[in-house]
C-alpha positions as CSV (number, residue, x, y, z in Angstrom):
1,X,0.0,0.0,0.0
2,X,1.2,3.5,-0.8
3,X,0.7,5.9,2.1
4,X,-0.4,9.5,1.9
5,X,2.6,11.7,1.0
6,X,5.0,9.5,2.9
7,X,8.2,8.3,1.2
8,X,7.7,4.7,2.2
9,X,5.5,1.9,0.9
10,X,3.3,0.4,3.6
11,X,0.8,-2.5,3.7
12,X,-1.1,-2.7,0.4
13,X,-2.1,0.8,-0.1
14,X,-2.8,0.7,-3.8
15,X,-6.6,0.7,-3.9
16,X,-9.1,0.7,-6.7
17,X,-11.1,3.8,-6.4
18,X,-9.0,5.3,-3.6
19,X,-8.7,9.1,-3.9
20,X,-9.0,12.2,-1.8
21,X,-12.5,12.7,-3.1
22,X,-15.2,10.0,-3.7
23,X,-15.5,8.8,-7.3
24,X,-18.9,9.4,-8.8
25,X,-18.6,6.4,-11.2
26,X,-17.0,3.0,-10.9
27,X,-13.7,2.5,-12.7
28,X,-13.9,1.0,-16.2
29,X,-12.4,-2.5,-16.7
30,X,-9.3,-0.9,-18.1
31,X,-8.9,1.5,-15.2
32,X,-9.6,-1.4,-12.8
33,X,-6.9,-3.6,-14.4
34,X,-4.4,-0.8,-14.4
35,X,-4.5,-0.9,-10.6
36,X,-4.5,-4.7,-10.3
37,X,-1.2,-6.3,-9.4
38,X,-0.2,-9.8,-10.6
39,X,2.0,-11.3,-8.0
40,X,5.2,-12.6,-9.7
41,X,5.8,-15.6,-7.5
42,X,2.2,-17.0,-7.5
43,X,0.4,-15.4,-10.5
44,X,-2.5,-14.4,-8.2
45,X,-4.2,-11.0,-8.6
46,X,-3.9,-8.4,-5.8
47,X,-6.8,-5.9,-5.4
48,X,-7.6,-3.3,-2.8
49,X,-3.9,-3.1,-1.9
50,X,-3.4,-6.4,-0.1
51,X,-6.3,-8.7,-0.9
52,X,-5.8,-11.7,-3.1
53,X,-7.9,-13.2,-5.9
54,X,-6.8,-16.5,-7.3
55,X,-8.1,-16.6,-10.9
56,X,-9.1,-14.4,-13.9
57,X,-12.7,-15.8,-13.6
58,X,-12.9,-14.7,-9.9
59,X,-11.4,-11.4,-10.8
60,X,-14.1,-10.8,-13.4
61,X,-16.8,-11.7,-10.8
62,X,-15.1,-9.4,-8.3
63,X,-15.2,-6.5,-10.8
64,X,-18.8,-7.1,-11.9
65,X,-19.9,-7.3,-8.3
66,X,-18.1,-4.0,-7.5
67,X,-19.7,-2.2,-10.4
68,X,-23.2,-3.6,-9.5
69,X,-22.8,-2.4,-5.9
70,X,-21.3,1.0,-6.7
71,X,-24.7,2.7,-6.9
72,X,-25.4,1.8,-3.3
73,X,-21.9,2.7,-2.0
74,X,-23.2,5.7,-0.3
75,X,-25.8,3.7,1.6
76,X,-23.9,0.7,3.0
77,X,-24.6,-0.7,6.5
78,X,-24.1,2.0,9.0
79,X,-26.1,0.9,12.1
80,X,-23.6,-1.5,13.4
81,X,-15.4,-0.1,13.6
82,X,-14.7,-3.5,12.5
83,X,-16.5,-5.3,9.5
84,X,-16.4,-8.9,8.5
85,X,-16.1,-10.2,5.0
86,X,-19.2,-11.9,3.6
87,X,-19.4,-14.9,1.2
88,X,-22.9,-15.0,-0.1
89,X,-25.1,-14.7,3.0
90,X,-22.6,-15.9,5.6
91,X,-19.7,-14.4,7.5
92,X,-16.3,-15.4,6.2
93,X,-14.9,-16.7,9.5
94,X,-13.3,-19.8,11.0
95,X,-15.2,-22.3,13.1
96,X,-14.5,-22.1,16.8
97,X,-12.4,-25.3,16.6
98,X,-10.2,-24.0,13.8
99,X,-9.9,-20.5,15.2
100,X,-8.4,-22.1,18.3
101,X,-5.6,-23.7,16.2
102,X,-4.6,-21.4,13.4
103,X,-1.2,-23.1,12.6
104,X,1.4,-21.4,10.4
105,X,5.1,-21.8,9.4
106,X,7.7,-19.1,8.8
107,X,10.0,-19.9,5.9
108,X,13.6,-20.1,7.0
109,X,14.9,-20.3,3.5
110,X,13.1,-17.3,2.1
111,X,13.8,-15.0,5.1
112,X,17.3,-16.0,5.8
113,X,18.9,-13.6,8.3
114,X,15.5,-11.9,8.7
115,X,13.9,-15.1,10.0
116,X,14.0,-14.2,13.7
117,X,12.7,-10.7,13.0
118,X,9.6,-12.2,11.3
119,X,9.0,-14.8,14.0
120,X,9.0,-12.1,16.6
121,X,6.8,-9.7,14.6
122,X,4.3,-12.6,13.9
123,X,4.2,-13.4,17.6
124,X,3.5,-9.8,18.5
125,X,0.8,-9.4,15.9
126,X,-0.9,-12.6,16.8
127,X,-0.8,-11.7,20.5
128,X,-2.8,-8.6,19.8
129,X,-5.7,-10.5,18.3
130,X,-5.4,-13.4,20.8
131,X,-5.6,-11.0,23.7
132,X,-9.0,-9.8,22.7
133,X,-10.8,-12.6,20.8
134,X,-11.1,-16.4,21.0
135,X,-8.5,-17.0,18.3
136,X,-5.1,-18.7,18.6
137,X,-2.3,-18.5,16.1
138,X,0.2,-21.4,16.5
139,X,3.7,-21.2,15.1
140,X,4.7,-24.7,13.9
141,X,8.4,-24.1,13.9
142,X,9.0,-27.8,13.0
143,X,7.5,-26.9,9.6
144,X,9.7,-23.9,8.9
145,X,12.2,-25.9,6.9
146,X,9.4,-26.8,4.4
147,X,7.3,-23.7,4.6
148,X,5.6,-23.6,1.2
149,X,2.1,-23.2,-0.1
150,X,1.8,-26.9,-0.5
151,X,2.5,-27.7,3.1
152,X,-0.7,-29.3,4.4
153,X,0.5,-29.6,8.0
154,X,-0.2,-25.9,8.6
155,X,-3.2,-23.6,7.9
156,X,-1.0,-21.0,6.2
157,X,2.6,-20.2,5.4
158,X,4.6,-17.0,5.9
159,X,7.1,-16.3,3.2
160,X,9.1,-13.4,1.7
161,X,8.4,-11.8,-1.7
162,X,10.4,-9.3,-3.7
163,X,7.4,-7.4,-5.0
164,X,7.2,-3.7,-4.0
165,X,3.5,-3.3,-4.8
166,X,2.7,-3.9,-1.1
167,X,4.4,-4.4,2.2
168,X,2.5,-7.5,2.9
169,X,-0.6,-9.3,1.8
170,X,-2.7,-12.1,3.3
171,X,-6.1,-13.9,2.7
172,X,-9.6,-14.5,4.0
173,X,-10.7,-17.7,5.8
174,X,-12.6,-18.8,2.7
175,X,-9.4,-18.9,0.6
176,X,-8.1,-22.3,-0.5
177,X,-4.9,-23.7,1.1
178,X,-2.6,-23.0,-1.9
179,X,-3.3,-19.3,-1.6
180,X,-3.5,-19.1,2.2
181,X,-0.2,-17.2,2.5
182,X,1.1,-14.2,4.4
183,X,3.7,-12.8,2.0
184,X,6.0,-10.1,3.3
185,X,7.8,-7.8,0.9
186,X,11.5,-7.2,1.3
187,X,10.6,-3.5,1.4
188,X,9.0,-4.1,4.8
189,X,12.5,-4.5,6.3
190,X,13.5,-0.9,5.5
191,X,12.4,2.3,7.0
192,X,8.6,2.1,7.0
193,X,8.0,4.6,9.9
194,X,5.6,5.3,11.5
195,X,4.7,1.6,10.9
196,X,6.5,-1.4,12.3
197,X,6.6,-4.9,10.8
198,X,4.4,-6.1,13.7
199,X,1.9,-3.3,12.9
200,X,1.7,-4.3,9.3
201,X,1.2,-7.9,10.4
202,X,-1.5,-6.9,12.8
203,X,-3.4,-5.6,9.8
204,X,-2.8,-8.7,7.7
205,X,-3.7,-11.1,10.5
206,X,-7.0,-9.2,10.8
207,X,-7.7,-10.3,7.2
208,X,-6.8,-13.9,8.0
209,X,-9.6,-14.1,10.5
210,X,-12.1,-12.4,8.2
211,X,-11.9,-8.6,8.7
212,X,-12.3,-6.2,5.8
213,X,-10.8,-2.8,5.2
214,X,-12.7,-0.3,7.3
215,X,-12.5,2.4,4.7
216,X,-14.9,0.6,2.3
217,X,-17.7,1.8,4.6
218,X,-19.6,4.9,3.4
219,X,-18.5,7.0,6.4
220,X,-14.9,7.1,5.0
221,X,-16.2,9.0,1.9
222,X,-13.6,7.4,-0.4
223,X,-11.8,4.1,-1.3
224,X,-15.0,2.2,-1.7
225,X,-14.4,-1.5,-2.5
226,X,-17.8,-3.3,-2.2
227,X,-20.7,-4.0,0.1
228,X,-19.9,-7.6,0.8
229,X,-19.4,-7.1,4.5
230,X,-21.4,-7.0,7.8
231,X,-20.8,-4.3,10.4
232,X,-19.7,-5.4,13.8
233,X,-19.4,-2.0,15.4
234,X,-19.8,1.6,14.5
235,X,-17.3,3.2,12.0
236,X,-13.8,3.6,13.3
237,X,-11.5,5.8,11.3
238,X,-8.5,4.8,13.5
239,X,-9.1,1.0,13.0
240,X,-6.1,-1.2,12.4
241,X,-8.0,-2.2,9.3
242,X,-8.3,1.4,7.9
243,X,-5.8,2.8,5.4
244,X,-4.6,6.3,6.6
245,X,-4.8,7.8,3.1
246,X,-8.4,6.8,2.8
247,X,-9.5,9.5,5.3
248,X,-8.2,7.4,8.2
249,X,-7.3,9.3,11.4
250,X,-4.5,7.1,12.7
251,X,-1.0,8.6,12.1
252,X,1.0,6.2,14.2
253,X,1.7,2.5,14.1
254,X,-1.2,0.1,13.2
255,X,-2.7,-1.0,16.5
256,X,-6.1,-2.5,17.5
257,X,-8.5,0.2,18.8
258,X,-11.2,-0.4,21.4
259,X,-13.8,-0.8,18.6
260,X,-11.5,-3.3,16.8
261,X,-11.4,-5.3,20.0
262,X,-15.2,-5.1,20.5
263,X,-15.8,-6.3,17.0
264,X,-13.3,-9.1,17.2
265,X,-14.9,-10.4,20.4
266,X,-18.3,-10.3,18.8
267,X,-17.2,-12.5,15.9
268,X,-15.1,-14.8,18.0
269,X,-16.7,-14.7,21.5
């Protein structure tokens, strides 16, 4: 993600429709595709900065759905800061059993000398969500020597990528195993102030348990993505899931707010 006027790249801040003023019309297919990134290592498509779509067919469905919903973007669901992704008519979340054992590995070979830095940042980010909701991220260090997308012994893998189109990207619970990855760009290990790697991962782990970008809500006034979400709390411009350049109010590291915690507890009580 590209932040405001900062000189660093952070999270996945390349967002379709993200501007200082709301767009009156949805982007054309050509405009949409100009902002879609194809991930070199996997070939998947990255939309909304750090959200992954696995195939061209799914990308077309995503675009058509976005266009169809655009007319209602100013309406949204405002009665109920955290919002959960929706797949059809259901919340995109883990079962209580799975949520209690979200296993992952951290690739020793791809991170090299940065391995311990990533392990510590993942532990810190996971603890933030574990401290407020009934979720439990479990680092399977015995799988770190074979930490690939095909490792079925873990729910997801954490690997390094050389792309500079985002700082990190992740997935939603409904994603298939081969694309359940948290990929961290090499650019995340430079100066990304005011963010930290742990802060970036707090945002990305929010996606892994189902939470959407807060700025897709109408209250943000910009950066609309779609209406495939359900509100868990009232709007929160400082949410860990809100991009600062999308009229977000947080100017420090990415941390869970009180509303983030309330929303997480409501989804995983």
